C-alpha positions in Angstrom: -12.0 -1.5 5.5 -12.7 1.4 7.2 -9.3 1.3 9.4 -7.5 0.6 6.3 -8.8 3.8 4.5 -7.8 6.1 7.6 -4.4 4.1 7.4 -3.9 5.2 3.9 -5.1 8.3 4.3 -2.4 9.3 6.4 0.2 7.4 5.1 -0.2 8.7 1.3 -1.4 12.4 2.0 2.1 13.2 1.9 2.3 13.0 -2.0 0.0 16.0 -2.3 1.7 17.9 -0.4 5.1 17.6 -1.4 5.6 20.5 -3.5 4.3 22.6 -0.8 6.6 20.9 1.8 9.4 21.3 -0.9 9.1 24.6 -1.1 8.5 25.2 2.5 11.4 23.6 3.7 13.6 23.6 0.9 14.7 20.5 0.3 15.4 17.8 -3.0 13.7 15.5 -4.5 16.0 12.8 -3.2 15.2 13.8 0.3 11.8 14.2 -0.3 12.0 10.2 -1.9 13.5 9.7 1.6 10.6 11.1 3.6 7.9 9.4 1.6 9.9 6.0 1.5 12.5 4.8 3.9 11.6 7.5 6.7 8.3 5.8 6.8 8.9 1.9 5.3 12.1 1.1 7.3 10.4 1.2 10.7 6.9 0.1 9.0 8.7 -2.8 7.8 10.8 -3.8 10.9 7.9 -3.4 13.9 5.7 -5.5 11.4 7.4 -8.5 12.7 7.2 -8.5 16.8 3.9 -6.7 16.3 2.6 -9.8 14.0 4.0 -12.4 16.6 1.8 -10.3 19.4 -1.3 -10.6 16.9 -0.5 -14.3 16.3 -0.6 -15.0 20.0 -3.1 -12.2 21.6 -6.0 -10.2 20.8 -6.0 -8.8 17.4 -8.7 -6.5 18.1 -7.1 -4.5 20.7 -3.9 -4.4 18.8 -5.6 -2.6 16.0 -7.3 -0.6 18.2 -4.1 0.6 20.1 -2.0 0.8 16.7 -4.9 3.4 15.2 -4.9 5.8 18.2 -0.8 6.1 17.8 0.0 6.4 14.2 -3.1 9.0 14.3 -1.7 10.9 16.9 1.9 10.8 15.1 -0.1 11.9 11.7 -0.9 15.1 13.8 2.3 15.6 14.9 3.3 15.8 11.3 1.7 19.0 11.1 3.4 20.6 13.9 7.0 20.0 12.3 9.3 22.6 12.0 12.0 21.4 10.1 12.7 18.5 7.8 14.1 16.2 10.5 11.2 16.6 12.9 8.7 15.7 10.0 11.0 12.6 9.4 10.5 11.4 12.9 7.1 11.9 12.9 6.7 10.0 9.6 8.8 7.1 11.4 5.8 7.4 14.4 3.1 7.2 11.8 5.2 3.7 10.0 5.6 2.1 13.4 1.8 2.7 14.3 0.3 1.5 11.0 2.5 -1.6 11.3 -0.2 -3.0 13.9 -3.0 -2.6 11.1 -2.9 -5.4 7.9 -1.3 -8.5 9.7 -3.7 -8.7 12.4 -6.3 -7.5 10.1 -6.0 -10.4 7.7 -5.0 -12.9 10.3 -8.7 -11.8 11.6 -10.5 -12.1 7.8 -8.7 -15.4 7.8 -10.9 -16.9 10.6 -14.0 -15.0 9.0 -14.0 -16.3 5.7 -13.0 -19.7 4.3 -10.7 -20.5 1.5 -13.2 -19.8 -1.3 -14.3 -16.3 -0.3 -11.1 -15.2 0.8 -10.0 -13.4 -2.3 -12.7 -11.2 -2.2 -12.8 -10.6 1.5 -9.1 -9.5 1.2 -9.6 -7.2 -1.8 -12.9 -5.4 0.1 -10.6 -4.9 2.8 -7.9 -3.3 0.3 -10.3 -1.3 -0.7 -9.1 1.0 1.9 -5.9 2.0 -0.5 -8.0 3.6 -3.5 -10.2 5.1 -0.6 -7.9 6.6 1.6 -6.1 7.9 -1.5 -9.0 9.3 -2.6 -10.1 11.1 0.4 -6.4 11.9 1.5 -5.8 13.8 -2.2 -9.8 15.5 -1.6 -8.8 16.5 1.7 -5.2 17.3 1.4 -5.3 18.9 -1.9 -8.0 21.6 -0.4 -6.9 21.8 3.0 -3.4 22.6 1.6 -5.0 25.2 -0.6 -6.5 26.7 1.5 -4.8 26.6 5.0 -1.6 25.1 4.5 0.2 21.5 4.3 0.6 21.7 8.3 -3.4 21.6 8.6 -3.7 19.1 6.3 -1.9 16.5 8.7 -4.0 17.9 12.0 -7.4 17.5 9.6 -6.7 14.1 8.8 -5.0 12.7 12.3 -7.1 13.6 14.9 -10.2 11.6 13.7 -8.4 8.3 14.2 -8.2 8.7 17.7 -12.5 8.4 18.4 -12.2 5.9 15.8 -9.8 3.5 17.6 -12.4 3.1 20.3 -15.1 2.3 17.8 -12.8 -0.7 16.9 -12.2 -1.5 20.4 -16.2 -2.0 21.3 -17.3 -3.2 18.2 -15.5 -5.6 16.3 -15.6 -9.1 17.4 -12.1 -11.6 18.1 -13.0 -14.7 16.4 -11.5 -18.1 17.5 -8.5 -19.2 15.5 -9.5 -21.6 12.6 -13.4 -20.9 12.7 -13.7 -20.5 9.1 -12.0 -23.7 8.0 -13.3 -25.9 11.4 -9.7 -26.4 12.0 -9.1 -26.7 15.7 -6.2 -24.9 17.1 -3.2 -26.8 19.0 -1.3 -25.0 21.6 1.9 -24.9 19.5 3.3 -21.2 19.0 5.6 -21.2 16.2 8.8 -19.1 16.4 9.6 -16.2 14.3 12.8 -17.9 12.7 10.5 -21.3 12.4 7.8 -19.3 10.6 10.3 -17.9 7.9 11.8 -20.9 7.1 8.8 -22.3 6.5 7.9 -19.7 4.0 11.0 -19.5 2.1 10.8 -23.3 1.6 7.7 -22.6 -0.5 8.4 -21.5 -4.2 4.9 -20.1 -4.4 5.4 -17.6 -1.6 9.1 -16.5 -2.9 7.8 -15.9 -6.6 4.1 -14.1 -4.8 6.5 -12.2 -2.4 9.0 -11.1 -5.4 6.0 -10.2 -7.6 4.2 -8.2 -4.7 7.3 -6.3 -4.0 8.1 -5.2 -7.8 4.1 -4.4 -7.7 4.4 -2.3 -4.7 7.7 -0.6 -5.9 5.5 0.5 -9.4 2.6 1.4 -6.9 4.0 3.4 -4.2 6.3 5.1 -6.6 4.0 6.2 -9.3 1.4 7.0 -6.9 3.3 9.2 -4.6 5.2 11.0 -7.4 2.2 11.5 -10.0 0.9 14.3 -7.7 4.2 16.4 -8.4 4.3 15.4 -12.1 1.2 17.2 -12.6 2.3 20.2 -11.3 5.6 20.5 -12.6 4.8 19.2 -15.8 1.1 20.3 -16.4 1.2 23.6 -13.7 -2.0 22.2 -12.1 -2.8 23.2 -8.6 -3.2 20.8 -5.5 -6.8 21.4 -5.1 -7.5 20.6 -8.8 -5.2 17.4 -8.8 -7.0 16.2 -5.4 -10.5 16.3 -7.3 -9.4 14.7 -10.3 -6.7 12.0 -9.0 -8.8 11.3 -6.0 -11.7 10.1 -8.3 -9.3 8.3 -10.2 -7.4 6.5 -7.4 -11.1 5.6 -5.9 -13.0 4.8 -8.9 -10.3 3.0 -10.9 -8.3 1.5 -8.1 -11.4 0.4 -6.0 -13.4 -1.0 -9.2 -10.0 -2.7 -10.2 -8.8 -3.9 -6.7 -12.6 -5.2 -6.3 -12.7 -7.1 -9.4 -9.5 -8.5 -9.2 -10.1 -10.3 -5.7 -13.6 -11.8 -7.3 -11.9 -12.7 -10.5 -9.3 -14.3 -8.9 -11.9 -16.7 -6.8 -14.5 -17.5 -9.6 -11.7 -18.3 -11.8 -9.7 -20.0 -9.5 -12.1 -22.4 -8.6 -11.9 -23.6 -12.3 -7.5 -23.7 -12.3 -5.7 -22.8 -9.5 -3.1 -21.0 -11.6 -6.0 -18.3 -12.0 -5.5 -17.4 -8.2 -2.5 -15.6 -9.2 -2.3 -15.1 -13.5 -5.2 -12.7 -12.8 -2.7 -10.9 -11.2 -0.4 -11.2 -13.9 -2.9 -10.1 -17.0 -3.5 -7.1 -14.9 -0.1 -5.9 -14.7 0.7 -7.2 -18.3 -2.3 -4.8 -19.5 -1.2 -1.5 -17.1 2.7 -1.3 -18.8 1.8 0.4 -22.1 -0.6 2.7 -20.2 1.6 4.0 -18.1 4.0 4.9 -20.6 1.2 6.4 -22.5 0.6 8.6 -19.2 4.2 10.5 -19.5 3.9 10.7 -23.2 0.9 12.7 -23.8 0.9 16.6 -23.4 -2.3 16.9 -22.5 -3.0 16.9 -18.3 -6.4 14.9 -18.5 -5.1 12.0 -21.3 -2.2 11.7 -19.0 -5.0 11.1 -15.9 -6.9 9.0 -18.0 -4.1 7.0 -19.2 -2.8 6.8 -15.7 -6.1 5.5 -14.6 -5.8 1.9 -15.9 -2.6 1.1 -13.9 -4.1 2.4 -10.9 -6.9 0.2 -11.7 -4.9 -2.9 -11.3 -1.6 -1.9 -9.3 -2.7 -2.4 -5.8 -5.0 -5.9 -7.1 -2.4 -8.2 -6.2 -3.2 -7.7 -2.6 -5.9 -10.0 -2.3 -4.9 -12.8 -4.6 -1.8 -12.8 -2.9 -2.7 -12.9 0.6 -5.2 -15.4 -0.1 -2.9 -18.0 -1.6 -0.3 -17.0 1.7 -3.3 -17.7 4.2 -4.1 -20.9 2.6 -0.3 -22.6 2.9 0.6 -21.6 6.7 -0.7 -22.8 9.8 -3.3 -21.0 12.1 -0.6 -19.4 14.4 1.5 -18.1 11.4 -1.1 -15.9 9.6 -0.4 -12.3 11.1 3.6 -13.2 10.7 3.7 -14.3 7.5 1.8 -11.3 6.5 4.2 -9.3 8.3 7.3 -11.2 6.2 5.2 -10.5 3.1 4.9 -7.1 4.0 8.2 -6.2 5.1 9.9 -7.7 1.8 7.0 -5.8 -0.6 7.5 -2.7 1.5 11.0 -2.5 1.5 11.6 -2.5 -2.1 8.0 -1.0 -3.1 7.8 1.5 -0.1 11.0 2.1 1.0 13.0 1.8 -2.2 10.2 2.9 -5.1 9.7 6.7 -3.8 13.4 6.9 -3.2 14.8 5.7 -6.6 12.1 7.8 -8.6 13.0 11.0 -6.7 16.8 10.0 -7.3 16.5 9.3 -10.8 14.6 12.6 -11.3 17.7 14.5 -9.6 19.9 12.5 -12.2 18.2 13.6 -15.1 17.2 17.5 -13.9 20.4 18.8 -15.7 19.2 17.4 -19.1 15.1 17.5 -18.7 14.5 20.3 -16.3 11.0 20.4 -15.0 10.6 17.5 -17.0 13.3 15.1 -15.0 10.3 13.8 -13.2 8.2 12.7 -16.3 10.7 10.3 -17.5 11.5 9.2 -14.4 8.4 7.8 -14.2 8.3 6.6 -17.6 11.1 4.3 -16.7 9.7 2.8 -13.5 6.2 2.0 -15.4 8.0 -1.1 -17.2 8.7 -2.7 -13.7 5.1 -4.1 -14.2 6.5 -6.6 -16.7 9.1 -8.1 -14.3 6.1 -8.3 -11.5 3.9 -10.3 -14.1 6.6 -12.9 -14.8 6.7 -13.5 -11.1 2.7 -13.9 -10.7 2.9 -16.0 -13.8 5.3 -18.6 -12.4 3.6 -18.7 -9.2 0.4 -19.2 -10.8 2.2 -22.4 -12.5 3.3 -23.5 -9.0 -0.4 -23.6 -7.7 -1.2 -26.3 -10.5 1.1 -28.4 -9.5 
């Protein structure tokens, strides 16, 4: 969880720094969307596949330690970039390094926790998302205000190198299949075989589609919300970092943990509820997301925003738990890499870029409020995502 917290601090701190980077480097919203989206996501998802194959065959702990050291150094390199393309290159490095975190981590957790506890275990690990967002916003907002955006990257990047040594010498590498008393054979499924296996499962297809759409909404809204508060409500980065950090940490963390626990509890009675909990949360989030961009008071907007933040990442634990339960032991890391390839290509890669592009398109008509209406429209993606999770839940019961 601590490693994943650092992962998300380094990944998402960019959101609180976008306006300062825009002013300093003189780039458009579309280019900023490219920086927050494709510059990171493309190499993150592409590198995830070979790294996951390594994880399914080798030592997962050592892989996580090495990846952490690399992406932390590349985050620090963002702070010494002198132009947009140098910053984009450093973000590519961050994406490549962070690809070595979640697939081996979920594989490790699968060998520590039995199926009936996995949604909760994955949700606890995934608390790194809201905690990383919270501390990233706290640190990024304050350091940017006092010392500039370059120093913010250096402050959050360098400590990860030390943490990589802690990972290497304190985390155990469990036997594969330990939690289920399953005997591991010597087979090493190829990527092609694993991909064909996954795509043959309707539950996986609906979970991947639902997760991708939820990620589109989540990364898009989280990535651009600080800029919305600056443009439409004239808030400062330090003020945004404080309030938005609390929302991400408290609302996001409690929603993620509650989602995993409810999925495990309700799923024992009816398997469909392993995924229907996610569908229900997404449906609840949509009207509150719309309200966020219709109110004129920034504090009411942030209060409404806390509801989507409670559920927008709660899909991770239940989704991963169901996928890990249907694959072979040496498919676990690759199955998550495939899931992340799909969800992050659409969510992390396309989401911020589409919202930034819509904002540029609407700017001649709405001025500084163009981002408000772009985000308003993006929130309705939750309805589409909820439908996929409803269908996946129906399939689980069959």
